[in-house]
Residue, then its C-alpha position, 0 to 999 in steps of 0.5 A: m739134956a734135961s726134960i722139956v716141960c710142955q707149956s701152953t702158948a695161949a691162955p685157956a678161954f675157960v676152965r673145965r671143972i672135973p666132976v667129983a665122984r659121989p658115993g654110988r655114982a662112980a663108973v668103973c672101967t672094966t675090960a669085959q669082952p665085947s659082944q659077938r655082934w660088935q666083933r663081927a661089925p663089918a668094916a663097911s660100917v665106917r663112913h667115907r671121909a672126904g679126901l680119902a681114896s674110895r673103898a674100891q680103889a683102896a681094895a684094888t691097891a691093897e691087893a697089889v701090896k707086896p707082902a712082908v719078907v718073913g725073917q728079913k731085917v729091915v732098917v728104919p733110918g733115924g728120922k725116917g719111916k717104913a711100912v710093912a704089910l702083915k697077914k692075920g697071925q703074923i708077928l711083928k718085932i720092932t727093935n730099938t737098935y741103940g736103945e734110945q729111939v722113939v718110934d711112932f707106930w700106927a696100924f691100918g686095916l687092909p684093904d680098908l685103910q679107914e679102919v685104924m688102930s686108935m689109942h682112944h678106943t684102946h684106952d676104953t678097952i684096956c682101961r689104962l693109958i699105956p698098953q702092956v703085954g697081953d693087951e689088944l690094940i683096938t681100931n676105930l671099929r672097936r676090933p683088935i688089930l694087934t696084940f701086944l706080945e712082948d716087951t723086953g724094956p722097962g715098959v715106958h711108952d706113950t699114947t698122949v703125944a701127937a705125931c710131930d709135923n711140920y706145923l710143930y716145927e714152925r712153932q718150935l723153930g720160928d722159921k717156916e722154910a726150915a720147918w718144912e725142910h725138917d723131917s716129921c713123923t707125919r710126913n714119914l707116915h705118908n711117905a712110908l705108905g706111899e712106898l707100898g703104893l698106899k695113900l690115905t689122902d690127896n693132901w697129907t699136909r691137911y690130913l689129921p693122922p691117928a694118934p700113934f702108939n709112941l714106943w719108948m717115949a718117956v712122958s711124965l706128968t709134973n705139977e701134980g699132973s697138970q703138965l706133960s714133960w718130955d723126958p730122956p729115954a727111960e732108965g733101964q732102957k737098953a740097946g736091943d730092946y724090942c716089942t712084938f705084936r701079933a696081927e689080928l687082922d690083915c693090916v699095914a704097920v707103919m713105924s717112924a724113927c721120930p726125927h724130933d731133935l729139939s727135946p731129949i726124947n731120943g737121947p743126947d745124940g738125936p734120932k737113930d736107926v731102929h729095925f723090924e722083922v716079920f715072922d709067921a706064927 
């Protein structure tokens, strides 16, 4: 299957002019360590958002979350999602069982689910779009939640594309009923958390999920960088490739074996199983 070039369906109302750097005015992104004061910022500094569970409820629920079974292989069925609770210091290994599957990947703090792994904040910290081995993945409180330890594949991942949802399938299928019968990464996120007794919102269809770290998703820029292209699995990617992450906070990780079957991102045969394991350091 050929690449799918992402195209806008509406003309832009304006053109944003990007300023050209002038001598003496360039701002260089650096990976300097944050101050101790920021590292110690309490989770309570996050504002409560409407529709989310209260902190007291979240804390009580998080205490009841079943811990991961160390060393157990857990299969994430193709097109579905799973979540796992991690203690600080534990290692999460995510394996691309058949080598062609995109995994939408999130992490949320425990007990405060409002502290989330943020791709935008991670970009600011690591000064690149795609995390690499050795990089810390950062929350909306600018704290490390995971460290990227290993990547046995070609290192092709994405942080620009939103999790698929049923509104996307409405547009792509042109059939509302079929769209809402279709699995989506957004629905998988909420279902997977629900299996652990956790809930982000009372109405998941109106909740804006954090941007995922799209493991093994090949997205390229075309037309001199003006368009995104959703590509087939990267050359050199193979069955059994895996990525490992160390939890820097108590957290819950969510993995969705992306169900998108209208583009080549999951290979010619569509969504497939992946699996994960948790180990003590």
